[in-house]
C-alpha positions, -999 to 999 in steps of 0.1 A, spaced: -1 -1 0 12 34 -9 19 56 23 16 92 29 50 99 27 49 89 -11 21 115 -21 38 141 3 71 136 -20 48 136 -50 28 166 -43 60 185 -37 76 174 -69 45 182 -91 42 218 -72 79 226 -76 76 216 -117 46 242 -117 65 268 -100 95 265 -126 71 265 -159 68 294 -179 34 282 -193 5 291 -172 -17 263 -188 10 238 -179 13 255 -145 -21 254 -137 -26 218 -148 2 208 -127 -9 225 -94 -42 207 -99 -24 174 -97 -7 185 -71 -39 196 -54 -53 161 -59 -23 144 -48 -26 167 -17 -60 153 -15 -47 117 -10 -27 126 20 -58 139 39 -82 111 28 -83 87 59 -66 53 51 -89 28 33 -94 -3 50 -82 -30 29 -99 -65 32 -65 -90 31 -82 -120 38 -78 -143 7 -108 -156 -14 -123 -190 -10 -105 -208 -30 -108 -252 -31 -78 -269 -36 -74 -292 -66 -87 -328 -61 -58 -356 -55 -54 -376 -83 
């Protein structure tokens, strides 16, 4: 599972690129992407069901 530090790091990278670019359309798109990544940090952690599926063993031959 991807943790919060990953999303924080990615948002910081995208934000830095957005600040460095001269094209306002690209900068705006990158800022939107950074905001999306930031929102993933703010979301509560999803609970994952890690129980294996019910699988029947193959018949013994």
